[in-house]
SEKOL-149582 format. One line per field, with one value per residue (C-alpha): residue number from 1; residue in three letters; z negated, y negated, x. Coordinates in nm, 2 decimals, padded with zeros to 4 digits, always signed. Each point is the difference from the previous one (the first is absolute). Example, Ala and Ser with C-alpha at 12.3 -4.5 7.8 and 13.67 -1.06 7.14 Angstrom:
2
pos <- 1|2
code <- Ala|Ser
up <- -00.78|+00.07
north <- +00.45|-00.34
east <- +01.23|+00.14
***
This chain:
476
pos <- 1|2|3|4|5|6|7|8|9|10|11|12|13|14|15|16|17|18|19|20|21|22|23|24|25|26|27|28|29|30|31|32|33|34|35|36|37|38|39|40|41|42|43|44|45|46|47|48|49|50|51|52|53|54|55|56|57|58|59|60|61|62|63|64|65|66|67|68|69|70|71|72|73|74|75|76|77|78|79|80|81|82|83|84|85|86|87|88|89|90|91|92|93|94|95|96|97|98|99|100|101|102|103|104|105|106|107|108|109|110|111|112|113|114|115|116|117|118|119|120|121|122|123|124|125|126|127|128|129|130|131|132|133|134|135|136|137|138|139|140|141|142|143|144|145|146|147|148|149|150|151|152|153|154|155|156|157|158|159|160|161|162|163|164|165|166|167|168|169|170|171|172|173|174|175|176|177|178|179|180|181|182|183|184|185|186|187|188|189|190|191|192|193|194|195|196|197|198|199|200|201|202|203|204|205|206|207|208|209|210|211|212|213|214|215|216|217|218|219|220|221|222|223|224|225|226|227|228|229|230|231|232|233|234|235|236|237|238|239|240|241|242|243|244|245|246|247|248|249|250|251|252|253|254|255|256|257|258|259|260|261|262|263|264|265|266|267|268|269|270|271|272|273|274|275|276|277|278|279|280|281|282|283|284|285|286|287|288|289|290|291|292|293|294|295|296|297|298|299|300|301|302|303|304|305|306|307|308|309|310|311|312|313|314|315|316|317|318|319|320|321|322|323|324|325|326|327|328|329|330|331|332|333|334|335|336|337|338|339|340|341|342|343|344|345|346|347|348|349|350|351|352|353|354|355|356|357|358|359|360|361|362|363|364|365|366|367|368|369|370|371|372|373|374|375|376|377|378|379|380|381|382|383|384|385|386|387|388|389|390|391|392|393|394|395|396|397|398|399|400|401|402|403|404|405|406|407|408|409|410|411|412|413|414|415|416|417|418|419|420|421|422|423|424|425|426|427|428|429|430|431|432|433|434|435|436|437|438|439|440|441|442|443|444|445|446|447|448|449|450|451|452|453|454|455|456|457|458|459|460|461|462|463|464|465|466|467|468|469|470|471|472|473|474|475|476
code <- Unk|Unk|Unk|Unk|Unk|Unk|Unk|Unk|Unk|Unk|Unk|Unk|Unk|Unk|Unk|Unk|Unk|Unk|Unk|Unk|Unk|Unk|Unk|Unk|Unk|Unk|Unk|Unk|Unk|Unk|Unk|Unk|Unk|Unk|Unk|Unk|Unk|Unk|Unk|Unk|Unk|Unk|Unk|Unk|Unk|Unk|Unk|Unk|Unk|Unk|Unk|Unk|Unk|Unk|Unk|Unk|Unk|Unk|Unk|Unk|Unk|Unk|Unk|Unk|Unk|Unk|Unk|Unk|Unk|Unk|Unk|Unk|Unk|Unk|Unk|Unk|Unk|Unk|Unk|Unk|Unk|Unk|Unk|Unk|Unk|Unk|Unk|Unk|Unk|Unk|Unk|Unk|Unk|Unk|Unk|Unk|Unk|Unk|Unk|Unk|Unk|Unk|Unk|Unk|Unk|Unk|Unk|Unk|Unk|Unk|Unk|Unk|Unk|Unk|Unk|Unk|Unk|Unk|Unk|Unk|Unk|Unk|Unk|Unk|Unk|Unk|Unk|Unk|Unk|Unk|Unk|Unk|Unk|Unk|Unk|Unk|Unk|Unk|Unk|Unk|Unk|Unk|Unk|Unk|Unk|Unk|Unk|Unk|Unk|Unk|Unk|Unk|Unk|Unk|Unk|Unk|Unk|Unk|Unk|Unk|Unk|Unk|Unk|Unk|Unk|Unk|Unk|Unk|Unk|Unk|Unk|Unk|Unk|Unk|Unk|Unk|Unk|Unk|Unk|Unk|Unk|Unk|Unk|Unk|Unk|Unk|Unk|Unk|Unk|Unk|Unk|Unk|Unk|Unk|Unk|Unk|Unk|Unk|Unk|Unk|Unk|Unk|Unk|Unk|Unk|Unk|Unk|Unk|Unk|Unk|Unk|Unk|Unk|Unk|Unk|Unk|Unk|Unk|Unk|Unk|Unk|Unk|Unk|Unk|Unk|Unk|Unk|Unk|Unk|Unk|Unk|Unk|Unk|Unk|Unk|Unk|Unk|Unk|Unk|Unk|Unk|Unk|Unk|Unk|Unk|Unk|Unk|Unk|Unk|Unk|Unk|Unk|Unk|Unk|Unk|Unk|Unk|Unk|Unk|Unk|Unk|Unk|Unk|Unk|Unk|Unk|Unk|Unk|Unk|Unk|Unk|Unk|Unk|Unk|Unk|Unk|Unk|Unk|Unk|Unk|Unk|Unk|Unk|Unk|Unk|Unk|Unk|Unk|Unk|Unk|Unk|Unk|Unk|Unk|Unk|Unk|Unk|Unk|Unk|Unk|Unk|Unk|Unk|Unk|Unk|Unk|Unk|Unk|Unk|Unk|Unk|Unk|Unk|Unk|Unk|Unk|Unk|Unk|Unk|Unk|Unk|Unk|Unk|Unk|Unk|Unk|Unk|Unk|Unk|Unk|Unk|Unk|Unk|Unk|Unk|Unk|Unk|Unk|Unk|Unk|Unk|Unk|Unk|Unk|Unk|Unk|Unk|Unk|Unk|Unk|Unk|Unk|Unk|Unk|Unk|Unk|Unk|Unk|Unk|Unk|Unk|Unk|Unk|Unk|Unk|Unk|Unk|Unk|Unk|Unk|Unk|Unk|Unk|Unk|Unk|Unk|Unk|Unk|Unk|Unk|Unk|Unk|Unk|Unk|Unk|Unk|Unk|Unk|Unk|Unk|Unk|Unk|Unk|Unk|Unk|Unk|Unk|Unk|Unk|Unk|Unk|Unk|Unk|Unk|Unk|Unk|Unk|Unk|Unk|Unk|Unk|Unk|Unk|Unk|Unk|Unk|Unk|Unk|Unk|Unk|Unk|Unk|Unk|Unk|Unk|Unk|Unk|Unk|Unk|Unk|Unk|Unk|Unk|Unk|Unk|Unk|Unk|Unk|Unk|Unk|Unk|Unk|Unk|Unk|Unk|Unk|Unk|Unk|Unk|Unk|Unk|Unk|Unk|Unk|Unk|Unk|Unk|Unk|Unk|Unk|Unk|Unk|Unk|Unk|Unk|Unk|Unk|Unk|Unk|Unk|Unk|Unk|Unk|Unk|Unk|Unk
up <- -06.12|+00.26|-00.04|+00.24|+00.07|-00.14|-00.36|-00.09|-00.20|+00.21|-00.02|-00.30|-00.37|-00.18|+00.24|-00.11|+00.20|-00.06|-00.12|-00.06|+00.20|-00.21|+00.14|-00.23|+00.25|-00.04|-00.39|+00.00|-00.33|-00.24|-00.35|-00.31|-00.37|-00.20|-00.24|-00.29|-00.09|-00.03|-00.02|+00.05|-00.08|+00.24|+00.37|+00.35|+00.31|+00.33|+00.35|+00.35|+00.18|+00.34|+00.01|+00.28|-00.11|-00.18|-00.21|-00.13|-00.37|+00.01|-00.26|-00.01|-00.33|-00.28|-00.32|-00.20|-00.22|+00.29|+00.33|-00.06|-00.36|+00.04|+00.02|-00.27|+00.23|+00.05|+00.36|+00.26|+00.30|+00.25|-00.04|+00.27|+00.01|+00.06|-00.33|-00.18|-00.34|-00.29|-00.27|-00.33|-00.12|+00.29|-00.09|-00.37|-00.13|+00.27|+00.34|+00.22|+00.35|+00.24|+00.17|+00.30|+00.26|+00.21|+00.34|+00.25|+00.15|+00.22|-00.29|-00.29|-00.35|-00.30|-00.32|-00.35|-00.32|-00.30|-00.34|-00.35|-00.26|-00.28|+00.11|-00.24|+00.28|+00.15|+00.36|-00.02|-00.06|+00.36|+00.28|+00.37|+00.29|+00.37|+00.25|-00.27|-00.15|-00.33|+00.02|-00.24|+00.13|-00.11|+00.06|-00.32|-00.27|-00.29|-00.15|-00.22|-00.37|-00.13|-00.01|+00.18|+00.11|+00.35|+00.23|+00.23|-00.12|-00.19|+00.07|+00.20|+00.37|+00.21|+00.36|+00.27|+00.27|-00.16|-00.30|-00.28|-00.06|+00.34|+00.34|+00.16|+00.04|+00.11|+00.15|+00.37|+00.14|-00.08|-00.31|-00.03|-00.27|-00.28|-00.34|-00.35|-00.28|-00.34|-00.29|+00.16|+00.12|+00.30|+00.23|+00.38|+00.02|-00.09|+00.32|+00.26|+00.10|+00.23|+00.33|+00.02|+00.37|+00.02|-00.36|+00.04|-00.30|+00.07|-00.18|-00.17|-00.11|-00.32|-00.04|-00.29|-00.22|-00.33|+00.07|-00.35|-00.08|+00.20|+00.25|+00.37|+00.34|+00.31|+00.32|+00.21|+00.18|-00.02|+00.25|-00.14|-00.35|+00.01|-00.38|-00.06|-00.28|+00.08|-00.34|-00.13|-00.25|+00.22|-00.06|+00.33|+00.09|+00.15|+00.36|+00.09|+00.37|+00.11|+00.26|+00.17|+00.26|-00.27|-00.06|+00.21|+00.08|-00.03|-00.30|-00.18|+00.20|+00.33|+00.05|+00.29|+00.20|-00.09|+00.12|-00.14|-00.18|-00.06|+00.36|+00.07|+00.17|-00.22|+00.14|-00.08|-00.28|+00.01|+00.35|-00.16|+00.10|-00.27|-00.11|-00.20|-00.05|-00.09|+00.28|+00.27|+00.08|+00.15|+00.07|+00.13|-00.21|+00.14|-00.18|+00.22|+00.38|+00.08|+00.14|-00.24|-00.02|-00.23|+00.01|-00.15|-00.29|+00.16|+00.32|+00.23|+00.23|+00.15|+00.01|+00.11|-00.20|-00.01|-00.15|+00.03|-00.03|-00.06|+00.12|-00.24|+00.15|+00.29|+00.29|+00.31|-00.18|-00.23|+00.08|-00.13|+00.09|-00.11|-00.11|-00.07|-00.37|+00.05|+00.22|-00.04|-00.31|+00.13|-00.22|+00.21|+00.00|+00.33|-00.14|-00.04|+00.38|-00.04|+00.33|+00.19|-00.12|+00.04|-00.19|+00.02|+00.20|-00.03|+00.13|+00.00|-00.05|+00.33|+00.18|+00.05|-00.10|-00.11|+00.00|-00.17|+00.12|+00.31|+00.11|+00.15|+00.34|-00.17|-00.16|-00.15|-00.06|-00.34|-00.33|-00.22|-00.34|-00.10|+00.22|-00.15|+00.18|+00.02|+00.04|+00.07|+00.00|+00.11|-00.15|+00.14|+00.37|-00.06|+00.15|-00.13|+00.05|-00.08|-00.06|-00.09|-00.18|+00.09|+00.36|+00.11|+00.26|+00.33|-00.04|-00.25|-00.17|-00.29|-00.08|+00.34|+00.03|+00.32|+00.13|-00.28|+00.01|-00.06|+00.03|-00.22|+00.07|+00.13|-00.30|-00.31|-00.13|-00.15|-00.34|-00.04|-00.26|+00.15|-00.17|+00.06|-00.02|+00.04|+00.12|-00.02|-00.01|-00.35|+00.08|+00.20|-00.29|+00.12|-00.23|+00.05|-00.18|+00.06|-00.04|-00.04|-00.15|-00.30|+00.15|-00.17|+00.23|+00.02|+00.23|+00.18|+00.11|-00.19|+00.18|-00.15|+00.17|+00.07|-00.36|-00.15|-00.09|+00.05|+00.06|+00.35|+00.20|+00.31|+00.07|-00.06|+00.32|-00.03|-00.13|-00.14|-00.37|-00.26|-00.12|-00.34|-00.17|+00.02|+00.38|+00.02|-00.19|+00.26|+00.32|-00.04
north <- -16.22|+00.27|+00.37|+00.24|+00.36|+00.18|-00.12|+00.16|+00.29|+00.30|+00.19|+00.23|-00.02|-00.20|-00.23|-00.31|-00.04|-00.36|-00.35|-00.30|-00.33|-00.31|-00.36|-00.30|-00.21|+00.24|+00.01|+00.38|+00.17|+00.27|-00.05|+00.21|-00.07|+00.31|+00.12|+00.02|-00.10|+00.28|+00.00|-00.36|+00.06|+00.28|+00.04|+00.03|-00.18|+00.16|-00.12|+00.00|-00.34|-00.14|-00.38|-00.21|-00.34|-00.12|-00.31|+00.06|+00.04|+00.30|+00.23|+00.38|+00.05|-00.23|+00.03|-00.28|-00.06|-00.14|-00.18|-00.35|+00.07|-00.17|+00.09|+00.26|+00.30|+00.29|+00.07|+00.15|-00.23|-00.11|-00.36|-00.26|+00.06|+00.37|+00.13|+00.27|-00.12|+00.17|-00.22|+00.04|-00.29|-00.22|+00.03|-00.10|+00.36|+00.15|-00.11|+00.23|-00.10|+00.17|-00.17|+00.23|-00.15|+00.19|-00.15|+00.29|-00.02|+00.30|+00.25|+00.16|-00.06|+00.22|-00.21|+00.14|-00.20|+00.24|-00.15|+00.13|-00.28|+00.25|+00.06|-00.12|-00.13|-00.31|+00.07|+00.35|-00.16|-00.11|+00.20|-00.10|+00.23|-00.08|+00.28|+00.25|-00.21|-00.17|-00.38|-00.12|-00.35|-00.25|-00.37|-00.01|+00.27|-00.11|+00.33|+00.05|+00.04|+00.35|+00.14|-00.30|+00.06|-00.14|-00.04|+00.29|+00.29|-00.24|+00.00|-00.32|-00.10|+00.17|-00.09|+00.17|-00.23|-00.32|-00.23|+00.00|-00.37|-00.08|+00.14|-00.14|+00.15|+00.33|+00.29|-00.04|+00.34|+00.37|+00.21|+00.38|+00.26|-00.24|+00.18|-00.12|+00.23|-00.07|+00.11|+00.10|-00.18|+00.20|-00.01|+00.02|+00.38|+00.01|-00.18|+00.06|+00.16|-00.07|+00.19|+00.25|-00.06|-00.38|-00.12|-00.21|-00.04|+00.16|+00.08|+00.32|+00.12|-00.16|+00.22|+00.19|-00.30|-00.07|-00.33|-00.07|-00.15|-00.32|+00.14|-00.01|+00.11|-00.20|+00.19|-00.21|+00.31|-00.08|-00.28|-00.06|-00.04|-00.12|-00.05|+00.37|+00.15|+00.35|+00.07|+00.18|-00.28|-00.18|-00.33|-00.14|-00.36|-00.24|-00.10|-00.37|-00.10|+00.32|+00.21|+00.34|-00.17|-00.09|+00.37|+00.08|+00.29|-00.23|+00.17|+00.07|+00.32|-00.14|-00.37|-00.17|-00.30|-00.34|-00.35|-00.13|-00.34|-00.03|-00.08|-00.37|-00.30|-00.11|-00.35|-00.03|+00.23|-00.14|+00.15|+00.34|+00.20|+00.02|+00.36|+00.17|+00.35|+00.16|-00.18|+00.16|-00.31|-00.29|-00.36|-00.32|-00.30|-00.28|-00.27|+00.03|+00.00|+00.28|+00.35|+00.28|+00.38|+00.29|+00.33|+00.34|+00.13|+00.33|+00.04|+00.29|+00.12|+00.30|+00.17|-00.10|-00.26|-00.14|-00.31|-00.20|-00.37|-00.15|-00.36|-00.21|-00.34|-00.09|-00.22|+00.05|-00.05|+00.31|+00.30|+00.36|+00.22|+00.13|-00.14|+00.10|-00.05|-00.13|-00.28|-00.32|-00.15|-00.35|-00.30|-00.24|-00.08|+00.19|+00.34|+00.09|+00.02|+00.37|+00.09|-00.23|+00.15|+00.30|+00.31|-00.06|+00.12|-00.17|+00.02|-00.34|-00.05|-00.18|+00.32|-00.10|+00.24|-00.12|+00.23|-00.15|-00.36|+00.03|+00.01|+00.35|+00.06|+00.23|-00.13|+00.13|-00.13|-00.15|+00.02|-00.22|-00.01|+00.33|+00.22|+00.29|+00.02|+00.33|+00.04|+00.33|-00.02|+00.29|-00.11|+00.30|-00.06|-00.37|-00.02|-00.21|+00.03|-00.26|+00.06|-00.20|+00.14|+00.35|-00.04|+00.00|-00.26|+00.12|+00.33|+00.09|+00.34|-00.01|+00.36|+00.11|-00.28|-00.14|-00.35|-00.19|-00.38|-00.06|+00.20|-00.15|+00.24|-00.29|-00.22|+00.21|+00.13|+00.35|-00.13|-00.28|-00.01|-00.10|-00.07|-00.14|-00.38|-00.28|-00.35|-00.30|-00.38|-00.13|-00.28|+00.22|+00.19|+00.34|+00.30|+00.37|+00.33|+00.25|+00.37|+00.21|+00.27|-00.18|-00.23|-00.30|+00.00|+00.25|+00.30|+00.13|+00.34|+00.09|+00.16|+00.12|+00.09|+00.36|+00.02|-00.10|-00.35|-00.33|-00.12|-00.16|-00.12|+00.18|+00.34|+00.00|+00.13|+00.35|-00.01|-00.35|-00.08|-00.26|-00.21|+00.14|+00.15|+00.36|-00.03|-00.20|+00.27|+00.26|-00.20|-00.35
east <- +15.85|+00.01|-00.06|+00.17|-00.11|+00.30|-00.03|-00.33|-00.15|-00.06|-00.33|-00.05|-00.04|-00.27|-00.19|-00.19|-00.32|-00.10|+00.07|-00.22|+00.06|-00.05|-00.03|+00.02|-00.19|-00.30|+00.03|+00.04|+00.04|-00.12|-00.11|-00.10|-00.06|+00.07|-00.27|+00.25|+00.35|+00.25|+00.39|+00.10|+00.37|+00.08|-00.09|+00.14|-00.09|+00.10|-00.09|+00.14|-00.02|+00.07|+00.01|-00.14|+00.13|+00.31|+00.06|-00.35|-00.11|-00.23|-00.14|+00.01|-00.20|-00.11|-00.20|-00.17|-00.30|-00.20|+00.05|+00.12|+00.09|+00.34|+00.37|+00.01|-00.05|+00.23|+00.10|+00.23|+00.06|+00.25|+00.12|+00.01|+00.38|-00.08|+00.12|-00.21|-00.13|-00.17|-00.15|-00.19|-00.21|+00.08|+00.37|-00.04|+00.04|+00.22|+00.14|+00.21|+00.10|+00.23|+00.30|-00.07|-00.24|-00.25|+00.00|-00.03|-00.35|+00.07|+00.06|-00.19|+00.13|-00.08|-00.04|-00.02|-00.04|+00.03|-00.08|+00.04|+00.02|+00.05|+00.36|+00.27|+00.23|-00.16|+00.11|-00.16|-00.34|-00.03|+00.16|-00.04|+00.08|+00.01|+00.02|+00.11|+00.28|-00.02|+00.05|+00.27|+00.07|-00.26|-00.05|-00.21|-00.01|-00.21|-00.13|-00.30|+00.03|-00.01|-00.35|-00.14|-00.36|-00.07|-00.31|+00.05|-00.23|-00.22|-00.38|+00.04|+00.01|+00.27|+00.05|+00.20|+00.13|-00.11|+00.07|-00.26|+00.04|-00.15|-00.05|+00.31|+00.34|-00.15|+00.19|+00.10|+00.09|-00.05|-00.02|+00.01|+00.00|-00.08|+00.03|-00.05|+00.11|-00.16|+00.22|+00.33|+00.31|+00.10|+00.31|+00.01|+00.02|-00.37|-00.09|+00.27|+00.33|+00.29|-00.02|+00.27|+00.08|-00.03|+00.04|-00.31|-00.23|-00.34|-00.32|-00.10|-00.34|-00.12|-00.30|+00.15|+00.08|-00.17|-00.17|-00.15|-00.34|+00.03|+00.24|-00.10|+00.13|-00.10|+00.09|-00.24|-00.13|-00.37|-00.06|-00.35|+00.14|+00.36|+00.00|-00.07|+00.21|+00.12|+00.17|-00.31|-00.08|-00.25|+00.16|-00.13|+00.07|-00.25|+00.09|+00.01|-00.01|+00.18|-00.18|+00.06|+00.22|+00.25|+00.07|+00.31|+00.24|+00.30|+00.16|+00.34|+00.03|-00.10|+00.07|-00.18|+00.11|-00.14|+00.10|+00.32|-00.04|+00.38|+00.07|-00.06|+00.15|+00.29|-00.04|-00.37|-00.11|-00.36|-00.03|-00.05|-00.31|-00.26|-00.04|-00.27|-00.15|+00.33|+00.19|-00.22|-00.21|+00.18|-00.11|+00.15|+00.06|-00.22|+00.19|+00.31|+00.06|+00.25|+00.04|+00.07|-00.01|-00.06|+00.19|-00.07|+00.21|+00.09|+00.20|+00.08|+00.28|-00.18|-00.34|-00.34|-00.21|-00.35|-00.16|-00.32|-00.06|-00.35|-00.02|-00.21|+00.08|+00.23|+00.09|+00.21|+00.33|-00.03|+00.22|+00.02|+00.29|+00.34|+00.33|+00.35|+00.05|+00.36|-00.11|-00.19|+00.17|+00.07|+00.08|-00.20|-00.37|-00.03|+00.10|-00.36|-00.05|+00.07|-00.17|+00.24|+00.33|+00.21|-00.12|-00.37|-00.30|-00.34|-00.35|-00.15|-00.38|-00.01|+00.12|+00.36|+00.28|+00.34|+00.31|+00.31|+00.03|-00.21|-00.36|-00.06|-00.15|-00.25|-00.32|-00.33|-00.35|+00.08|-00.20|-00.21|-00.18|-00.15|+00.23|+00.20|+00.33|+00.19|+00.38|+00.16|+00.38|+00.22|+00.33|+00.18|-00.09|-00.05|-00.34|-00.29|-00.38|-00.25|-00.37|-00.31|-00.31|+00.08|+00.11|+00.37|+00.11|+00.13|-00.19|+00.27|+00.03|+00.25|-00.06|+00.12|+00.26|-00.15|-00.10|+00.17|-00.04|+00.37|+00.32|+00.26|+00.29|+00.22|-00.10|+00.03|+00.34|+00.02|+00.11|-00.25|-00.27|-00.33|-00.33|-00.35|-00.05|-00.25|+00.08|-00.23|-00.03|-00.07|-00.25|-00.23|-00.17|+00.11|-00.09|+00.06|+00.00|+00.27|-00.09|+00.32|-00.22|-00.17|-00.25|-00.15|-00.30|-00.28|+00.08|-00.31|+00.15|+00.32|+00.30|+00.33|+00.32|+00.12|+00.15|-00.34|+00.12|-00.18|-00.35|-00.05|-00.29|+00.10|+00.16|+00.37|+00.17|+00.14|+00.36|-00.03|+00.01|-00.09|+00.30|+00.07|+00.30|-00.11|-00.03|+00.33|+00.18|-00.12|+00.01|+00.15
***
């Protein structure tokens, strides 16, 4: 999917500060066992999620007697076919699954599962809402018996972002504003509202809600304790494998660019990049021999933009650069040679520069493992600056608009959507981390853009901005 600048929430209203980035490959999750059981018939689960992988069975929250206890647990998860599922007793007591699928990895979804098994009408016992709208079309709709007592709210193991049966099928992506209400079945107006200008569903403050004894609110605002409960109840969760670097500012009110896993070679799907860390880390697949590329989820038609790329492992074939989102979708195995086709600009690790289908007459000194590469892109004037470890090539000065490495005024059309990209050869063990403002690597200094967004290793040039939806709404 692709997000454009004109379809975003403007500044103003309630702002969500943080989210938490989970990676199944690192076995990231939170857990808590409540000290007592409370209302096990009536509760509400509300969370904002941004997926990083589709066709992936992955857990949002689960409750069971103990880890590995079997398939009798209660849970909310997304199935491998991307449908949202709520289950009691492993499906034996209730099983409700949406027909709707959640496959947009560039967007935030708001999920509510509101339960009250005391209701006389069976369909009122479990209500599911997605982005403020009640789901009424279900692939499976087996509702719990009246007054059924489930596992949520019992004094047993609860996990956020992981199954309780094992430590597989963990969450891949981001969570924000995780709320659990003990004792009430609430509707979406307790958690969000439709923006009066755009019609987009957006969060509101939940601080005034009645959370109940076992209720909790995880805003992920304490990077040293990502499981901290801010409901006032002190129902803090134990953190497993998450660190302060997993706290991000990619939120439902300011969506940041990540890499897009839905763009791949249609002729060879196994040539996809291997993504992790919320689609900000990319790696080649050493089991195949082919070129491939990774593109950011957000694109721009104007404005000035900045990104950094830390090179973990590379060879001379790796490229970082820019690409026209409308180009490069070939049906042959050679489509992935994005740096040798129209609508692409790339800076090869060897120092070569490609523009469209040709090797440029311009070059630079190249880069290698450990380098942090900087790209400043003035989409309006169509100039590009390239830097390495804090120094701009060609004595460039993006802030003043001078000594650019490339002028693409004859290359880029006014109505084209361009974005950051990385190209690589799979069998060469290439690994990189993209920093669009939420780094997965330690930042030694810390620099934000002029709007206060992003966390970068080097100073963001004056007038340049992190690639997120707030900035796109203003400049892009």
